[in-house]
C-alpha positions as CSV (number, residue, x, y, z in Angstrom):
1,M,17.1,18.9,7.2
2,K,18.5,15.8,6.1
3,Q,18.0,13.7,3.3
4,P,15.9,10.9,3.7
5,K,16.8,7.8,3.9
6,K,16.0,3.9,2.7
7,P,14.5,2.4,5.9
8,T,16.4,-0.2,7.9
9,L,14.7,-3.6,8.2
10,A,13.6,-3.2,11.3
11,Q,11.7,0.1,10.0
12,K,10.3,-2.0,7.1
13,K,8.5,-4.0,9.7
14,L,7.1,-1.3,11.7
15,I,5.7,0.8,8.5
16,A,4.1,-2.5,7.4
17,D,2.6,-3.1,10.7
18,A,1.2,0.5,10.7
19,G,-0.3,-0.8,7.3
20,L,1.7,1.0,4.9
21,D,4.1,-0.4,2.0
22,P,7.7,-0.2,3.2
23,E,8.9,-0.1,-0.6
24,K,6.8,3.3,-0.9
25,W,8.2,5.0,1.9
26,M,11.8,6.8,3.2
27,V,12.6,7.6,6.4
28,R,12.9,11.3,7.4
29,Y,13.7,11.2,10.8
30,E,13.9,9.1,13.8
31,D,13.5,9.5,17.7
32,N,13.0,7.5,20.5
33,G,9.1,7.5,20.4
34,Y,8.5,7.9,16.9
35,L,9.4,7.1,13.3
36,H,9.0,10.2,11.0
37,I,8.3,8.7,7.2
38,I,7.6,10.5,3.7
39,D,6.4,8.9,0.5
40,K,8.4,8.6,-2.4
41,G,5.9,10.2,-4.4
42,V,5.6,13.4,-6.4
43,L,8.4,16.0,-4.8
44,E,5.5,18.8,-4.3
45,Q,3.0,16.5,-3.1
46,R,4.8,14.4,-0.4
47,E,3.0,13.3,2.7
48,V,4.8,12.8,6.0
49,H,3.4,10.4,8.4
50,I,4.6,9.8,12.2
51,I,4.4,6.5,13.5
52,D,3.9,5.3,17.2
53,K,6.9,2.7,18.1
54,Q,5.1,1.8,21.2
55,T,1.6,1.1,19.6
56,G,3.1,0.9,15.9
57,Q,0.0,3.1,14.6
58,I,0.4,6.0,12.5
59,V,-0.3,9.0,14.8
60,K,-0.5,11.9,12.2
61,R,-1.1,12.2,9.0
62,P,-1.5,15.3,6.4
63,S,-5.6,15.1,6.5
64,D,-5.3,15.0,10.7
65,G,-3.1,18.6,10.7
66,G,0.0,16.8,9.3
67,E,2.2,18.8,7.1
68,N,2.5,18.6,3.6
69,I,6.2,19.7,2.4
70,G,7.0,21.8,-0.6
71,I,9.9,21.1,-2.6
72,A,12.6,20.1,-0.7
73,G,10.7,20.9,2.2
74,R,11.5,24.9,2.4
75,A,9.7,27.8,2.7
76,S,9.1,29.8,-0.6
77,H,11.2,32.8,-1.0
78,G,8.2,34.8,-1.1
79,D,8.0,34.8,2.6
80,R,10.8,37.1,3.5
81,N,10.5,40.6,3.8
82,M,12.9,41.7,1.1
83,E,12.1,45.3,1.0
84,N,15.0,46.1,4.0
85,A,17.6,43.7,2.2
86,P,20.9,45.2,0.9
87,G,20.5,46.2,-2.4
88,F,17.2,46.6,-2.9
């Protein structure tokens, strides 16, 4: 995943129209229909929201089944099966 970027002026307007403070959010990803934003909060507790560009509404929040990402958005190393790894 790429690093989140500062929103452009058009993206800031879209974020503000969705009822959020643009200064507290960074753009994680943007596609043709949606703007994926991530808050600038504590790394372990970051929230991801997805804004529909057509309606300007938030379509996905962490409490609605959205995702909360951990440190740098990566899975923990405990998820891997290390029994069959070389040297173990």
